[in-house]
C-alpha positions in Angstrom: 96.7 36.8 75.2 97.5 36.3 71.4 96.0 32.8 71.0 92.9 34.1 72.7 92.9 37.1 70.1 93.4 34.4 67.4 90.9 32.5 68.2 88.1 34.9 68.5 88.7 36.1 65.0 89.3 32.8 63.5 87.7 29.8 65.6 88.5 27.6 62.6 92.1 27.2 63.5 91.5 25.5 67.1 89.1 23.0 65.5 90.4 20.3 67.2 89.3 19.9 70.9 91.7 21.3 73.9 91.2 22.0 77.4 91.4 26.1 75.9 89.2 25.8 74.0 86.6 23.6 75.8 87.2 26.4 78.7 86.9 29.4 76.6 83.6 28.5 74.9 82.2 27.1 78.3 83.2 30.2 79.7 81.7 32.3 77.1 78.4 30.9 77.4 78.3 31.5 81.3 79.2 34.9 81.0 77.0 35.9 78.3 73.9 34.2 79.6 74.8 35.8 83.3 74.1 38.5 81.5 70.7 37.5 81.1 70.2 36.1 84.0 71.1 39.8 85.7 68.4 41.3 83.1 65.8 38.9 84.0 66.8 39.8 87.9 66.2 43.1 87.1 62.8 42.9 85.5 61.7 40.2 87.5 63.0 40.3 90.9 59.6 40.8 92.7 58.9 36.5 91.6 59.2 34.3 94.5 61.1 31.7 91.6 63.3 34.6 90.1 66.3 32.4 91.1 65.6 29.2 90.0 64.8 31.1 86.2 68.0 32.8 86.6 70.4 29.3 87.6 68.5 27.3 85.0 69.1 30.0 81.9 73.1 29.7 82.8 72.8 25.8 83.1 71.4 25.4 79.5 73.4 27.7 78.3 76.4 25.9 79.6 75.5 22.2 79.1 74.2 22.9 75.3 77.5 24.8 74.7 79.3 21.2 76.0 76.7 19.1 73.8 77.6 21.3 70.4 81.1 20.8 71.2 81.2 17.1 71.4 78.7 16.8 68.4 80.7 18.8 65.8 80.4 17.6 62.7 79.9 14.2 63.8 76.3 12.6 62.8 76.6 9.4 64.6 77.0 11.3 67.8 74.6 13.8 67.1 71.9 11.5 66.5 73.2 9.4 69.5 72.9 12.6 71.6 68.9 13.7 70.2 68.0 9.6 71.1 69.5 9.8 74.7 67.7 13.5 75.3 64.6 12.0 74.0 64.5 9.3 76.9 64.4 11.9 79.4 60.8 13.3 80.1 60.4 16.9 81.6 57.5 17.4 83.4 58.0 21.2 84.8 55.5 23.4 82.6 56.6 26.9 81.4 54.0 29.0 83.1 55.0 32.3 81.7 55.8 32.4 77.8 57.9 35.1 78.5 59.7 32.6 80.7 60.1 30.5 77.5 61.4 33.1 75.4 64.6 33.5 78.1 65.3 29.5 78.1 65.4 29.5 73.9 67.8 32.7 74.3 69.7 31.0 76.6 69.8 27.7 74.5 70.7 29.7 71.3 73.2 31.6 73.0 74.9 28.3 74.6 74.9 26.5 70.7 76.4 29.8 69.2 79.1 29.5 71.6 79.8 25.8 71.7 79.7 26.0 67.5 82.5 29.0 68.2 80.5 31.8 66.8 80.9 34.3 69.3 81.0 37.7 68.0 77.3 36.6 67.0 76.4 35.0 70.3 78.0 38.8 72.2 75.6 40.5 69.7 72.6 38.4 70.3 72.9 38.3 74.1 73.0 42.5 74.1 70.8 43.2 71.8 68.2 40.8 73.0 68.8 42.3 76.9 68.5 45.5 75.3 65.3 44.8 73.6 63.5 43.5 76.7 64.7 46.4 79.2 63.8 49.0 76.2 60.2 47.4 75.8 59.6 46.9 79.3 60.6 50.3 80.4 57.8 51.4 77.9 55.2 49.0 78.8 54.6 47.6 75.5 51.2 46.4 75.0 50.2 46.8 78.5 47.0 48.6 79.2 46.3 50.7 82.4 44.2 48.9 85.0 40.6 50.4 84.8 39.7 49.6 88.2 41.6 48.7 91.5 40.2 46.0 93.9 41.3 47.4 97.4 40.7 47.0 100.6 39.8 49.3 103.5 40.6 48.9 107.0 39.2 51.1 109.8 40.1 50.8 113.5 38.5 53.4 115.7 37.5 53.3 119.4 34.7 51.4 120.4 33.1 54.4 121.6 32.9 55.2 118.1 30.6 52.6 116.9 27.3 53.6 117.1 23.9 52.4 115.5 24.2 54.3 112.1 28.0 54.0 111.5 27.3 50.8 109.4 25.4 52.9 107.0 27.5 55.4 107.0 30.2 54.0 105.9 28.0 52.0 103.4 26.8 54.8 102.3 30.8 56.3 101.4 32.2 53.2 100.4 29.3 52.6 97.5 26.9 49.8 97.2 29.9 47.9 95.6 31.6 47.5 99.2 31.7 44.0 101.0 32.1 44.1 104.6 35.2 41.5 105.3 35.2 41.5 109.0 34.6 43.2 111.8 36.7 42.4 115.4 36.0 44.5 118.7 38.5 44.7 121.6 38.3 46.2 124.9 38.9 49.6 123.7 38.8 49.5 119.9 36.7 48.0 116.5 38.2 47.0 113.6 36.3 46.6 110.4 37.7 46.1 107.2 35.1 46.1 103.8 36.3 45.0 100.0 35.9 47.8 97.1 36.7 48.2 93.4 37.8 51.8 93.2 38.4 53.4 89.8 41.4 55.6 90.5 43.4 56.6 93.2 41.5 59.6 93.5 38.2 58.3 94.7 40.6 55.8 97.2 41.6 59.7 98.3 38.3 61.3 98.6 36.7 58.0 100.4 39.4 58.5 103.1 38.3 61.9 103.5 34.9 61.3 104.1 35.6 58.6 106.5 37.9 61.0 108.7 34.8 63.7 108.5 32.9 60.8 109.8 35.0 59.5 112.6 35.7 63.5 113.2 35.3 63.0 117.0 37.4 60.4 117.3 41.3 61.3 117.5 42.9 57.3 117.5 41.3 56.8 113.9 43.2 54.6 111.7 42.5 54.3 107.9 44.4 51.9 105.5 43.3 51.7 101.6 45.7 49.2 100.2 45.3 46.9 96.9 43.8 44.0 97.6 46.1 40.8 96.6 
């Protein structure tokens, strides 16, 4: 325990490579980027490739820590590693600039741990994680959507479908409504429209008007969902 405390306070004491310093530096880079990965998962859990980014962040940080330990102050090894890395061609494109910031942060944390700047890596990790959570909570720079693209699905009895049904629905939904499909079965008819609404209140108003239009149909089902 004393050796661990002394390593954190004065990392130059253990400047030479040992198994203990290697494990400690790699482990610290893993733990700190694990916190970043949890932050990423909390903010972007709806993304299909969320786990890929989480794993990549941790791997990059640990690898960078190991690389910096190997380089140390040896310029010959540094240029050799740079030449080896330059040969590798990475073809995976990062689509989201925010993902790039996570990856860059993982690299910096890995380098800091590899060079034994533990306090800097610790402060950087938690400060940036707090900053990401704060800006996401405040929705910084995000403007509310001016319109909502929705799909209106109406299921009613086949007897309710009359000659004036389509014209009546068209007047309720408005000029911008586009019919997506109409399906009929032995007992029911299903009509699906696409429409752009200004806000949630418009959806509620359309729902009430459709209910009154099919007031004689107790089996009426109306679903207004956001178009994907």
